[in-house]
N, CA, C, O and CB atoms as a CASP TS submission, in Angstrom:
PFRMAT TS
TARGET T0000
AUTHOR 0000-0000-0000
METHOD Language model
MODEL 1
PARENT N/A
ATOM      1  N   MET     1     -46.734  18.294  -5.192  1.00  0.00           N
ATOM      2  CA  MET     1     -46.283  16.375  -4.571  1.00  0.00           C
ATOM      3  C   MET     1     -47.320  15.585  -3.881  1.00  0.00           C
ATOM      4  O   MET     1     -48.047  16.137  -3.055  1.00  0.00           O
ATOM      5  CB  MET     1     -44.981  16.269  -3.222  1.00  0.00           C
ATOM      6  N   TYR     2     -47.439  14.359  -4.155  1.00  0.00           N
ATOM      7  CA  TYR     2     -47.926  13.571  -3.870  1.00  0.00           C
ATOM      8  C   TYR     2     -47.432  13.030  -2.386  1.00  0.00           C
ATOM      9  O   TYR     2     -46.246  13.119  -2.069  1.00  0.00           O
ATOM     10  CB  TYR     2     -47.877  12.912  -4.890  1.00  0.00           C
ATOM     11  N   PRO     3     -48.254  12.558  -1.649  1.00  0.00           N
ATOM     12  CA  PRO     3     -47.549  11.890  -0.234  1.00  0.00           C
ATOM     13  C   PRO     3     -46.863  10.568  -0.797  1.00  0.00           C
ATOM     14  O   PRO     3     -47.297   9.784  -1.641  1.00  0.00           O
ATOM     15  CB  PRO     3     -48.829  11.428   1.149  1.00  0.00           C
ATOM     16  N   ILE     4     -45.974  10.552  -0.271  1.00  0.00           N
ATOM     17  CA  ILE     4     -44.954   9.194  -0.105  1.00  0.00           C
ATOM     18  C   ILE     4     -45.397   8.071   0.647  1.00  0.00           C
ATOM     19  O   ILE     4     -45.221   8.233   1.854  1.00  0.00           O
ATOM     20  CB  ILE     4     -43.648   9.520   0.601  1.00  0.00           C
ATOM     21  N   TYR     5     -45.918   6.979   0.329  1.00  0.00           N
ATOM     22  CA  TYR     5     -46.218   5.476   0.801  1.00  0.00           C
ATOM     23  C   TYR     5     -44.962   4.984   1.645  1.00  0.00           C
ATOM     24  O   TYR     5     -44.171   4.799   0.719  1.00  0.00           O
ATOM     25  CB  TYR     5     -46.463   4.396  -0.573  1.00  0.00           C
ATOM     26  N   LYS     6     -44.430   4.730   2.528  1.00  0.00           N
ATOM     27  CA  LYS     6     -43.420   4.167   2.818  1.00  0.00           C
ATOM     28  C   LYS     6     -43.391   3.420   4.225  1.00  0.00           C
ATOM     29  O   LYS     6     -43.863   3.994   5.206  1.00  0.00           O
ATOM     30  CB  LYS     6     -42.526   5.075   2.652  1.00  0.00           C
ATOM     31  N   THR     7     -42.765   1.963   4.348  1.00  0.00           N
ATOM     32  CA  THR     7     -42.488   1.569   5.579  1.00  0.00           C
ATOM     33  C   THR     7     -41.151   1.397   6.212  1.00  0.00           C
ATOM     34  O   THR     7     -40.369   0.540   5.799  1.00  0.00           O
ATOM     35  CB  THR     7     -43.033   0.583   5.657  1.00  0.00           C
ATOM     36  N   ILE     8     -40.943   1.987   6.951  1.00  0.00           N
ATOM     37  CA  ILE     8     -39.660   2.773   7.584  1.00  0.00           C
ATOM     38  C   ILE     8     -39.608   2.262   8.841  1.00  0.00           C
ATOM     39  O   ILE     8     -40.581   2.054   9.566  1.00  0.00           O
ATOM     40  CB  ILE     8     -39.722   4.415   7.670  1.00  0.00           C
ATOM     41  N   THR     9     -38.088   1.996   9.176  1.00  0.00           N
ATOM     42  CA  THR     9     -37.978   1.861  10.864  1.00  0.00           C
ATOM     43  C   THR     9     -37.983   3.729  11.576  1.00  0.00           C
ATOM     44  O   THR     9     -37.626   4.615  10.800  1.00  0.00           O
ATOM     45  CB  THR     9     -36.021   0.825  11.319  1.00  0.00           C
ATOM     46  N   CYS    10     -38.298   4.014  12.655  1.00  0.00           N
ATOM     47  CA  CYS    10     -38.676   5.148  13.190  1.00  0.00           C
ATOM     48  C   CYS    10     -38.327   5.186  14.463  1.00  0.00           C
ATOM     49  O   CYS    10     -38.317   4.222  15.228  1.00  0.00           O
ATOM     50  CB  CYS    10     -39.908   5.382  13.044  1.00  0.00           C
ATOM     51  N   PHE    11     -38.015   6.378  14.732  1.00  0.00           N
ATOM     52  CA  PHE    11     -38.276   6.757  16.495  1.00  0.00           C
ATOM     53  C   PHE    11     -38.284   7.920  16.738  1.00  0.00           C
ATOM     54  O   PHE    11     -37.673   8.766  16.085  1.00  0.00           O
ATOM     55  CB  PHE    11     -37.280   6.315  17.539  1.00  0.00           C
ATOM     56  N   GLN    12     -39.044   8.151  17.807  1.00  0.00           N
ATOM     57  CA  GLN    12     -39.330  10.079  18.033  1.00  0.00           C
ATOM     58  C   GLN    12     -37.730  10.328  18.945  1.00  0.00           C
ATOM     59  O   GLN    12     -36.987   9.591  19.594  1.00  0.00           O
ATOM     60  CB  GLN    12     -41.350  10.677  19.507  1.00  0.00           C
ATOM     61  N   ASP    13     -37.735  11.723  18.572  1.00  0.00           N
ATOM     62  CA  ASP    13     -36.495  12.313  18.934  1.00  0.00           C
ATOM     63  C   ASP    13     -37.134  13.610  19.265  1.00  0.00           C
ATOM     64  O   ASP    13     -37.619  14.344  18.405  1.00  0.00           O
ATOM     65  CB  ASP    13     -35.285  12.320  17.803  1.00  0.00           C
ATOM     66  N   SER    14     -37.120  13.898  20.656  1.00  0.00           N
ATOM     67  CA  SER    14     -37.560  15.424  20.952  1.00  0.00           C
ATOM     68  C   SER    14     -36.485  16.360  20.730  1.00  0.00           C
ATOM     69  O   SER    14     -36.660  17.452  21.271  1.00  0.00           O
ATOM     70  CB  SER    14     -38.031  15.656  22.436  1.00  0.00           C
ATOM     71  N   LYS    15     -35.387  16.212  20.055  1.00  0.00           N
ATOM     72  CA  LYS    15     -34.167  16.873  19.655  1.00  0.00           C
ATOM     73  C   LYS    15     -34.723  17.561  18.588  1.00  0.00           C
ATOM     74  O   LYS    15     -34.861  18.781  18.677  1.00  0.00           O
ATOM     75  CB  LYS    15     -32.922  15.989  19.302  1.00  0.00           C
ATOM     76  N   LEU    16     -35.076  16.937  17.552  1.00  0.00           N
ATOM     77  CA  LEU    16     -35.720  17.357  16.260  1.00  0.00           C
ATOM     78  C   LEU    16     -37.316  17.872  16.270  1.00  0.00           C
ATOM     79  O   LEU    16     -38.124  17.828  15.342  1.00  0.00           O
ATOM     80  CB  LEU    16     -35.613  16.113  15.323  1.00  0.00           C
ATOM     81  N   GLY    17     -37.491  18.365  17.608  1.00  0.00           N
ATOM     82  CA  GLY    17     -38.846  18.947  17.307  1.00  0.00           C
ATOM     83  C   GLY    17     -39.920  18.157  17.102  1.00  0.00           C
ATOM     84  O   GLY    17     -40.832  18.915  16.772  1.00  0.00           O
ATOM     85  N   GLY    18     -40.296  17.072  17.118  1.00  0.00           N
ATOM     86  CA  GLY    18     -41.175  16.352  16.622  1.00  0.00           C
ATOM     87  C   GLY    18     -40.977  15.555  15.593  1.00  0.00           C
ATOM     88  O   GLY    18     -41.695  14.555  15.566  1.00  0.00           O
ATOM     89  N   LEU    19     -39.952  15.747  14.436  1.00  0.00           N
ATOM     90  CA  LEU    19     -39.670  14.956  13.783  1.00  0.00           C
ATOM     91  C   LEU    19     -39.052  13.712  13.864  1.00  0.00           C
ATOM     92  O   LEU    19     -38.554  13.413  14.949  1.00  0.00           O
ATOM     93  CB  LEU    19     -39.334  15.427  13.288  1.00  0.00           C
ATOM     94  N   VAL    20     -38.964  12.737  12.718  1.00  0.00           N
ATOM     95  CA  VAL    20     -38.992  11.323  12.980  1.00  0.00           C
ATOM     96  C   VAL    20     -37.591  11.085  12.166  1.00  0.00           C
ATOM     97  O   VAL    20     -37.272  11.440  11.032  1.00  0.00           O
ATOM     98  CB  VAL    20     -40.472  10.447  12.410  1.00  0.00           C
ATOM     99  N   MET    21     -37.140  10.625  12.796  1.00  0.00           N
ATOM    100  CA  MET    21     -35.344   9.878  11.990  1.00  0.00           C
ATOM    101  C   MET    21     -35.829   8.973  11.316  1.00  0.00           C
ATOM    102  O   MET    21     -36.875   8.625  11.864  1.00  0.00           O
ATOM    103  CB  MET    21     -33.929   9.010  13.054  1.00  0.00           C
ATOM    104  N   ALA    22     -35.615   8.323  10.306  1.00  0.00           N
ATOM    105  CA  ALA    22     -36.028   7.258   9.646  1.00  0.00           C
ATOM    106  C   ALA    22     -34.564   6.641   9.051  1.00  0.00           C
ATOM    107  O   ALA    22     -33.781   7.284   8.352  1.00  0.00           O
ATOM    108  CB  ALA    22     -37.186   7.692   8.536  1.00  0.00           C
ATOM    109  N   ARG    23     -34.403   5.396   9.447  1.00  0.00           N
ATOM    110  CA  ARG    23     -33.054   4.520   8.684  1.00  0.00           C
ATOM    111  C   ARG    23     -33.422   3.656   7.545  1.00  0.00           C
ATOM    112  O   ARG    23     -34.474   3.048   7.348  1.00  0.00           O
ATOM    113  CB  ARG    23     -32.287   3.430   9.734  1.00  0.00           C
ATOM    114  N   ASN    24     -32.182   3.731   6.727  1.00  0.00           N
ATOM    115  CA  ASN    24     -32.599   3.292   5.429  1.00  0.00           C
ATOM    116  C   ASN    24     -30.926   2.584   4.936  1.00  0.00           C
ATOM    117  O   ASN    24     -29.853   3.004   4.505  1.00  0.00           O
ATOM    118  CB  ASN    24     -33.330   4.811   4.358  1.00  0.00           C
ATOM    119  N   PHE    25     -31.456   1.481   5.267  1.00  0.00           N
ATOM    120  CA  PHE    25     -30.036   0.646   4.908  1.00  0.00           C
ATOM    121  C   PHE    25     -29.742   0.647   3.567  1.00  0.00           C
ATOM    122  O   PHE    25     -30.631   0.474   2.734  1.00  0.00           O
ATOM    123  CB  PHE    25     -30.042  -0.877   5.285  1.00  0.00           C
ATOM    124  N   GLU    26     -28.270   0.873   3.180  1.00  0.00           N
ATOM    125  CA  GLU    26     -27.556   0.996   1.791  1.00  0.00           C
ATOM    126  C   GLU    26     -28.448  -0.072   0.797  1.00  0.00           C
ATOM    127  O   GLU    26     -29.096   0.297  -0.182  1.00  0.00           O
ATOM    128  CB  GLU    26     -25.731   0.508   1.920  1.00  0.00           C
ATOM    129  N   SER    27     -28.322  -1.594   1.315  1.00  0.00           N
ATOM    130  CA  SER    27     -28.547  -2.728   0.358  1.00  0.00           C
ATOM    131  C   SER    27     -30.130  -3.262   0.616  1.00  0.00           C
ATOM    132  O   SER    27     -30.452  -4.397   0.265  1.00  0.00           O
ATOM    133  CB  SER    27     -27.352  -4.000   0.652  1.00  0.00           C
ATOM    134  N   LEU    28     -31.062  -2.367   1.242  1.00  0.00           N
ATOM    135  CA  LEU    28     -32.091  -2.919   1.479  1.00  0.00           C
ATOM    136  C   LEU    28     -33.233  -1.779   1.239  1.00  0.00           C
ATOM    137  O   LEU    28     -33.008  -0.620   0.891  1.00  0.00           O
ATOM    138  CB  LEU    28     -31.977  -3.547   2.795  1.00  0.00           C
ATOM    139  N   GLU    29     -34.426  -2.324   1.483  1.00  0.00           N
ATOM    140  CA  GLU    29     -35.596  -1.465   0.954  1.00  0.00           C
ATOM    141  C   GLU    29     -35.928  -0.644   2.739  1.00  0.00           C
ATOM    142  O   GLU    29     -35.240  -0.931   3.719  1.00  0.00           O
ATOM    143  CB  GLU    29     -37.227  -2.740   0.082  1.00  0.00           C
ATOM    144  N   TYR    30     -36.877   0.171   2.769  1.00  0.00           N
ATOM    145  CA  TYR    30     -37.268   0.641   4.045  1.00  0.00           C
ATOM    146  C   TYR    30     -37.717  -0.772   5.013  1.00  0.00           C
ATOM    147  O   TYR    30     -38.477  -1.679   4.673  1.00  0.00           O
ATOM    148  CB  TYR    30     -38.563   1.787   3.802  1.00  0.00           C
ATOM    149  N   LEU    31     -37.089  -0.639   6.114  1.00  0.00           N
ATOM    150  CA  LEU    31     -37.312  -1.944   7.158  1.00  0.00           C
ATOM    151  C   LEU    31     -38.517  -1.465   7.594  1.00  0.00           C
ATOM    152  O   LEU    31     -38.915  -0.369   7.198  1.00  0.00           O
ATOM    153  CB  LEU    31     -36.163  -2.269   8.493  1.00  0.00           C
ATOM    154  N   VAL    32     -39.253  -2.237   8.476  1.00  0.00           N
ATOM    155  CA  VAL    32     -40.540  -2.349   9.243  1.00  0.00           C
ATOM    156  C   VAL    32     -40.340  -0.889  10.255  1.00  0.00           C
ATOM    157  O   VAL    32     -39.259  -0.410  10.598  1.00  0.00           O
ATOM    158  CB  VAL    32     -40.661  -4.050  10.214  1.00  0.00           C
ATOM    159  N   CYS    33     -41.675  -0.385  10.591  1.00  0.00           N
ATOM    160  CA  CYS    33     -42.189   0.811  10.890  1.00  0.00           C
ATOM    161  C   CYS    33     -43.153   0.220  11.660  1.00  0.00           C
ATOM    162  O   CYS    33     -43.901  -0.608  11.141  1.00  0.00           O
ATOM    163  CB  CYS    33     -42.600   1.747   9.795  1.00  0.00           C
ATOM    164  N   PRO    34     -43.264   0.536  12.905  1.00  0.00           N
ATOM    165  CA  PRO    34     -44.704  -0.191  13.792  1.00  0.00           C
ATOM    166  C   PRO    34     -45.791   0.824  13.257  1.00  0.00           C
ATOM    167  O   PRO    34     -46.940   0.383  13.245  1.00  0.00           O
ATOM    168  CB  PRO    34     -44.637  -0.142  15.898  1.00  0.00           C
ATOM    169  N   TYR    35     -45.629   1.929  12.878  1.00  0.00           N
ATOM    170  CA  TYR    35     -46.427   3.128  12.388  1.00  0.00           C
ATOM    171  C   TYR    35     -46.544   3.012  11.182  1.00  0.00           C
ATOM    172  O   TYR    35     -45.526   2.660  10.587  1.00  0.00           O
ATOM    173  CB  TYR    35     -45.942   4.398  12.627  1.00  0.00           C
ATOM    174  N   ARG    36     -47.678   3.235  10.445  1.00  0.00           N
ATOM    175  CA  ARG    36     -48.035   3.722   8.881  1.00  0.00           C
ATOM    176  C   ARG    36     -47.774   5.223   8.984  1.00  0.00           C
ATOM    177  O   ARG    36     -48.152   5.984   9.875  1.00  0.00           O
ATOM    178  CB  ARG    36     -49.777   3.403   8.323  1.00  0.00           C
ATOM    179  N   LEU    37     -46.982   5.525   7.788  1.00  0.00           N
ATOM    180  CA  LEU    37     -46.674   7.252   8.046  1.00  0.00           C
ATOM    181  C   LEU    37     -46.748   7.405   6.350  1.00  0.00           C
ATOM    182  O   LEU    37     -46.499   6.688   5.380  1.00  0.00           O
ATOM    183  CB  LEU    37     -44.728   7.856   9.008  1.00  0.00           C
ATOM    184  N   ILE    38     -47.224   8.723   6.586  1.00  0.00           N
ATOM    185  CA  ILE    38     -47.257   9.471   5.464  1.00  0.00           C
ATOM    186  C   ILE    38     -46.429  10.649   5.244  1.00  0.00           C
ATOM    187  O   ILE    38     -46.544  11.708   5.860  1.00  0.00           O
ATOM    188  CB  ILE    38     -48.396   9.804   5.328  1.00  0.00           C
ATOM    189  N   VAL    39     -45.415  10.341   4.134  1.00  0.00           N
ATOM    190  CA  VAL    39     -44.510  11.467   4.361  1.00  0.00           C
ATOM    191  C   VAL    39     -44.464  12.476   3.687  1.00  0.00           C
ATOM    192  O   VAL    39     -44.195  12.384   2.490  1.00  0.00           O
ATOM    193  CB  VAL    39     -43.445  11.198   4.352  1.00  0.00           C
ATOM    194  N   LYS    40     -44.709  13.668   4.265  1.00  0.00           N
ATOM    195  CA  LYS    40     -44.999  14.954   3.518  1.00  0.00           C
ATOM    196  C   LYS    40     -43.717  15.504   3.074  1.00  0.00           C
ATOM    197  O   LYS    40     -43.874  16.192   2.065  1.00  0.00           O
ATOM    198  CB  LYS    40     -45.765  16.020   4.387  1.00  0.00           C
ATOM    199  N   GLN    41     -42.378  15.436   3.518  1.00  0.00           N
ATOM    200  CA  GLN    41     -41.576  16.074   2.955  1.00  0.00           C
ATOM    201  C   GLN    41     -40.090  15.292   3.516  1.00  0.00           C
ATOM    202  O   GLN    41     -39.985  14.753   4.617  1.00  0.00           O
ATOM    203  CB  GLN    41     -41.876  17.609   3.250  1.00  0.00           C
ATOM    204  N   VAL    42     -39.263  15.359   2.727  1.00  0.00           N
ATOM    205  CA  VAL    42     -38.121  14.803   3.123  1.00  0.00           C
ATOM    206  C   VAL    42     -36.808  16.299   3.159  1.00  0.00           C
ATOM    207  O   VAL    42     -36.531  17.160   2.323  1.00  0.00           O
ATOM    208  CB  VAL    42     -37.826  13.401   1.907  1.00  0.00           C
ATOM    209  N   ILE    43     -36.332  16.030   4.431  1.00  0.00           N
ATOM    210  CA  ILE    43     -35.574  17.279   4.913  1.00  0.00           C
ATOM    211  C   ILE    43     -34.050  16.945   4.691  1.00  0.00           C
ATOM    212  O   ILE    43     -33.528  16.135   5.456  1.00  0.00           O
ATOM    213  CB  ILE    43     -35.900  17.644   6.562  1.00  0.00           C
ATOM    214  N   GLY    44     -33.205  17.609   3.543  1.00  0.00           N
ATOM    215  CA  GLY    44     -31.554  17.340   3.688  1.00  0.00           C
ATOM    216  C   GLY    44     -31.596  15.871   3.124  1.00  0.00           C
ATOM    217  O   GLY    44     -32.501  15.041   3.209  1.00  0.00           O
ATOM    218  N   ASN    45     -30.322  15.783   2.504  1.00  0.00           N
ATOM    219  CA  ASN    45     -29.664  14.827   1.888  1.00  0.00           C
ATOM    220  C   ASN    45     -29.242  13.579   3.257  1.00  0.00           C
ATOM    221  O   ASN    45     -28.806  13.790   4.389  1.00  0.00           O
ATOM    222  CB  ASN    45     -28.306  15.635   1.041  1.00  0.00           C
ATOM    223  N   ASP    46     -29.602  12.258   2.547  1.00  0.00           N
ATOM    224  CA  ASP    46     -29.225  11.090   3.140  1.00  0.00           C
ATOM    225  C   ASP    46     -27.597  11.007   3.658  1.00  0.00           C
ATOM    226  O   ASP    46     -26.664  11.027   2.856  1.00  0.00           O
ATOM    227  CB  ASP    46     -29.568  10.022   2.107  1.00  0.00           C
ATOM    228  N   GLN    47     -27.430  10.914   5.067  1.00  0.00           N
ATOM    229  CA  GLN    47     -25.902  11.192   5.381  1.00  0.00           C
ATOM    230  C   GLN    47     -25.460   9.669   5.901  1.00  0.00           C
ATOM    231  O   GLN    47     -26.386   9.179   6.547  1.00  0.00           O
ATOM    232  CB  GLN    47     -25.637  12.555   6.706  1.00  0.00           C
ATOM    233  N   PRO    48     -24.385   8.843   5.808  1.00  0.00           N
ATOM    234  CA  PRO    48     -23.639   8.010   6.689  1.00  0.00           C
ATOM    235  C   PRO    48     -23.427   8.537   7.665  1.00  0.00           C
ATOM    236  O   PRO    48     -22.762   9.573   7.678  1.00  0.00           O
ATOM    237  CB  PRO    48     -22.585   7.567   6.329  1.00  0.00           C
ATOM    238  N   LEU    49     -24.003   7.906   8.943  1.00  0.00           N
ATOM    239  CA  LEU    49     -23.845   8.435  10.272  1.00  0.00           C
ATOM    240  C   LEU    49     -23.130   7.166  10.940  1.00  0.00           C
ATOM    241  O   LEU    49     -22.203   7.468  11.692  1.00  0.00           O
ATOM    242  CB  LEU    49     -25.332   8.929  11.002  1.00  0.00           C
ATOM    243  N   GLU    50     -23.390   5.842  10.802  1.00  0.00           N
ATOM    244  CA  GLU    50     -22.966   5.042  11.644  1.00  0.00           C
ATOM    245  C   GLU    50     -22.948   3.735  10.693  1.00  0.00           C
ATOM    246  O   GLU    50     -23.420   3.751   9.557  1.00  0.00           O
ATOM    247  CB  GLU    50     -23.820   5.049  12.951  1.00  0.00           C
ATOM    248  N   ARG    51     -22.330   2.566  11.307  1.00  0.00           N
ATOM    249  CA  ARG    51     -22.681   1.094  10.208  1.00  0.00           C
ATOM    250  C   ARG    51     -23.324   0.538  11.126  1.00  0.00           C
ATOM    251  O   ARG    51     -23.363   0.999  12.266  1.00  0.00           O
ATOM    252  CB  ARG    51     -21.389  -0.040   9.524  1.00  0.00           C
ATOM    253  N   ASN    52     -23.984  -0.650  10.724  1.00  0.00           N
ATOM    254  CA  ASN    52     -25.010  -1.329  11.212  1.00  0.00           C
ATOM    255  C   ASN    52     -23.902  -2.499  11.369  1.00  0.00           C
ATOM    256  O   ASN    52     -22.718  -2.588  11.045  1.00  0.00           O
ATOM    257  CB  ASN    52     -26.462  -1.492  10.267  1.00  0.00           C
ATOM    258  N   GLN    53     -24.915  -3.439  12.078  1.00  0.00           N
ATOM    259  CA  GLN    53     -23.970  -4.996  12.552  1.00  0.00           C
ATOM    260  C   GLN    53     -23.396  -5.545  11.386  1.00  0.00           C
ATOM    261  O   GLN    53     -22.438  -6.216  11.769  1.00  0.00           O
ATOM    262  CB  GLN    53     -24.952  -6.383  13.233  1.00  0.00           C
ATOM    263  N   LEU    54     -23.505  -5.609  10.027  1.00  0.00           N
ATOM    264  CA  LEU    54     -23.060  -6.040   9.067  1.00  0.00           C
ATOM    265  C   LEU    54     -21.881  -5.500   8.654  1.00  0.00           C
ATOM    266  O   LEU    54     -21.126  -6.278   8.070  1.00  0.00           O
ATOM    267  CB  LEU    54     -23.852  -6.023   8.310  1.00  0.00           C
ATOM    268  N   GLY    55     -21.474  -4.226   8.820  1.00  0.00           N
ATOM    269  CA  GLY    55     -20.624  -3.123   8.249  1.00  0.00           C
ATOM    270  C   GLY    55     -20.918  -2.201   7.350  1.00  0.00           C
ATOM    271  O   GLY    55     -20.191  -1.260   7.033  1.00  0.00           O
ATOM    272  N   ALA    56     -22.298  -2.528   6.800  1.00  0.00           N
ATOM    273  CA  ALA    56     -22.677  -1.705   5.889  1.00  0.00           C
ATOM    274  C   ALA    56     -23.225  -0.313   6.472  1.00  0.00           C
ATOM    275  O   ALA    56     -23.830  -0.261   7.543  1.00  0.00           O
ATOM    276  CB  ALA    56     -23.616  -2.410   5.101  1.00  0.00           C
ATOM    277  N   PRO    57     -22.971   0.767   5.702  1.00  0.00           N
ATOM    278  CA  PRO    57     -23.317   2.258   5.971  1.00  0.00           C
ATOM    279  C   PRO    57     -24.547   2.309   6.011  1.00  0.00           C
ATOM    280  O   PRO    57     -25.219   1.980   5.034  1.00  0.00           O
ATOM    281  CB  PRO    57     -22.876   3.263   5.044  1.00  0.00           C
ATOM    282  N   CYS    58     -25.219   2.835   7.428  1.00  0.00           N
ATOM    283  CA  CYS    58     -26.515   3.252   7.972  1.00  0.00           C
ATOM    284  C   CYS    58     -26.699   4.687   7.188  1.00  0.00           C
ATOM    285  O   CYS    58     -25.832   5.557   7.270  1.00  0.00           O
ATOM    286  CB  CYS    58     -26.506   3.363   9.744  1.00  0.00           C
ATOM    287  N   PHE    59     -27.846   4.848   6.457  1.00  0.00           N
ATOM    288  CA  PHE    59     -28.268   6.268   6.364  1.00  0.00           C
ATOM    289  C   PHE    59     -29.325   6.804   6.823  1.00  0.00           C
ATOM    290  O   PHE    59     -30.345   6.211   6.470  1.00  0.00           O
ATOM    291  CB  PHE    59     -28.344   6.615   5.320  1.00  0.00           C
ATOM    292  N   PHE    60     -29.515   7.873   7.601  1.00  0.00           N
ATOM    293  CA  PHE    60     -30.665   8.849   8.354  1.00  0.00           C
ATOM    294  C   PHE    60     -31.170   9.789   6.940  1.00  0.00           C
ATOM    295  O   PHE    60     -30.385  10.248   6.110  1.00  0.00           O
ATOM    296  CB  PHE    60     -29.827  10.064   9.889  1.00  0.00           C
ATOM    297  N   THR    61     -32.322   9.903   6.917  1.00  0.00           N
ATOM    298  CA  THR    61     -33.484  10.645   6.400  1.00  0.00           C
ATOM    299  C   THR    61     -34.214  11.527   7.746  1.00  0.00           C
ATOM    300  O   THR    61     -34.650  11.072   8.803  1.00  0.00           O
ATOM    301  CB  THR    61     -34.598   9.459   5.659  1.00  0.00           C
ATOM    302  N   TYR    62     -34.167  12.700   7.342  1.00  0.00           N
ATOM    303  CA  TYR    62     -35.320  13.562   8.417  1.00  0.00           C
ATOM    304  C   TYR    62     -36.633  13.497   7.538  1.00  0.00           C
ATOM    305  O   TYR    62     -36.662  13.920   6.383  1.00  0.00           O
ATOM    306  CB  TYR    62     -34.865  15.499   8.800  1.00  0.00           C
ATOM    307  N   LEU    63     -37.674  12.952   8.159  1.00  0.00           N
ATOM    308  CA  LEU    63     -38.890  13.208   7.265  1.00  0.00           C
ATOM    309  C   LEU    63     -40.360  13.981   8.344  1.00  0.00           C
ATOM    310  O   LEU    63     -40.785  13.672   9.458  1.00  0.00           O
ATOM    311  CB  LEU    63     -39.349  11.405   6.503  1.00  0.00           C
ATOM    312  N   ILE    64     -40.728  14.941   7.460  1.00  0.00           N
ATOM    313  CA  ILE    64     -41.883  15.240   8.201  1.00  0.00           C
ATOM    314  C   ILE    64     -43.337  14.240   8.039  1.00  0.00           C
ATOM    315  O   ILE    64     -43.754  14.091   6.891  1.00  0.00           O
ATOM    316  CB  ILE    64     -42.156  16.686   7.783  1.00  0.00           C
ATOM    317  N   PHE    65     -43.773  13.852   8.698  1.00  0.00           N
ATOM    318  CA  PHE    65     -44.708  12.475   8.566  1.00  0.00           C
ATOM    319  C   PHE    65     -46.181  12.971   9.350  1.00  0.00           C
ATOM    320  O   PHE    65     -46.381  13.881  10.155  1.00  0.00           O
ATOM    321  CB  PHE    65     -43.851  10.884   9.519  1.00  0.00           C
ATOM    322  N   THR    66     -47.134  11.923   8.725  1.00  0.00           N
ATOM    323  CA  THR    66     -48.419  12.027   9.461  1.00  0.00           C
ATOM    324  C   THR    66     -48.721  10.326  10.017  1.00  0.00           C
ATOM    325  O   THR    66     -48.516   9.365   9.274  1.00  0.00           O
ATOM    326  CB  THR    66     -49.749  12.719   8.287  1.00  0.00           C
ATOM    327  N   ILE    67     -49.081  10.232  11.012  1.00  0.00           N
ATOM    328  CA  ILE    67     -49.407   8.854  11.452  1.00  0.00           C
ATOM    329  C   ILE    67     -50.585   8.026  10.795  1.00  0.00           C
ATOM    330  O   ILE    67     -51.449   8.307  11.625  1.00  0.00           O
ATOM    331  CB  ILE    67     -49.695   8.946  12.844  1.00  0.00           C
ATOM    332  N   ILE    68     -51.176   7.267   9.959  1.00  0.00           N
ATOM    333  CA  ILE    68     -52.516   6.859   9.378  1.00  0.00           C
ATOM    334  C   ILE    68     -52.803   5.487  10.359  1.00  0.00           C
ATOM    335  O   ILE    68     -53.831   4.826  10.212  1.00  0.00           O
ATOM    336  CB  ILE    68     -52.425   6.506   7.513  1.00  0.00           C
TER
END
C-alpha cells in the first residue's frame, strides 16, 4: 500500500495514544492542516459524530501518520 498524501484538519488527542483525529466534511475536500502528513493507515470507518456550523454532518477518521 502506497502512502496517501492528503491535506487535512487535525489535532492531537492524547487519549488516542498519539493518533490524530482528522475531520472530513461531507461536501468539502480535506481542509487545511498546519502539518504535512503521510497517512499510513486508516482505522475504522467514518462516523458522523457532530454537525458543523452549516448543519452538515462532520465525519471523523482515525489516521496513523508521519509529519513530513
